[in-house]
N, C-alpha and C positions, 0 to 999 in steps of 0.2 A: 439287175442282177449280175455280175462275171461270170463267167463259165470258167471251170475250175481246169486250167492246164494237165492236160494227160501225159502219163511217163510211160514211154514203150521200152520193154525190155529186148535185149539185143536179139533175141529168138524171135519175137514178135515182128521186129522190125524185117529181119530176114524172111519169114515165113509171108509177110505183105511185099516185098520185093520180087518174093519168086512169081508169088500169083501175078504181078507186073508183068514179070518177063515171059511167062506164059502166054498171055496178050490173048487169054480168052474172054476178058471183060476191059472196057477201056477203062483210062485213067479214071476219067469221071464217074465211072461206077464204083470202081474201087476205092475212091476218094469219100463217095458218099457213103458207104457198105461201112467202112470206118472210121467213119467220121475226121478224117484227115484231110488235109488243104493237097491239092495237087501239087504245089508249088514244093511243100516240104516232103511228098512222096518222090518226086521228082529228083529233089537233094538225095534221099534216102537211096535211091537207084543210082545216080551215080556214083555215092561213094560205095557203095556195095561192089560196082563194076571196076572202081579204081583199086579198091582192096580185095580182089578177090585171089590174086596170083599169090597172096600171103598163105592162106591158105595149102598151099602146094610147095611153099620155101620151105625147104627142110631144116634150113639153118636159121631158125626161128630165133631171132636176136633175146626175144625174151625167156625161149626155153633152154637155151645155152646158158644164158644168164643166170637163172634158177640151177640147174645144173652144176655151176661152179660154185656158188654160194652154197650148195648142198654139199659138195666136194670139200670146200673150205671149213663150213662145220664138221665134219664127218671126221678131217685131219688134225682138228684141233680138241675134238671130243676124245678121239685115239690116243692123242698126247697125254690130256688131261690122266685118262685111264691108265695109262703107264705110269705117270707121277703118281698117280694115289696106290697103284698095286706096291709101287716102291716103299712110298710111307707106310702100309700096312705092313708090309714084310719087315721093314727097320723098326716097327714099334712091338710087332709081334718076335722077333730077336731080343730087343732090349727088354721088353717084359719077361721074359724067361731068363735072362742074365739077372734082373734085379730080384727075382723071386726065389734064389738058387742059393 
């Protein structure tokens, strides 16, 4: 019977890597505790260290992209509201003319 592959959330991985970095237990002990290979734990630690500067990056590209998309959508919606307001005003004006 084969073992089912476990998936780890980013939060779980971060907690385990922080435990590794605290060095209160050996990598072997942590590996046994979480039933994860030492090689995989080492890879998580390396990836974590390589990417930790992104936390302090004020110009996070994803956030900037999302903000720009939001601004573009907002601009489009404001424009659409203006067009619809003009249409409603025109319809109200023409409705009263036709009923008089």
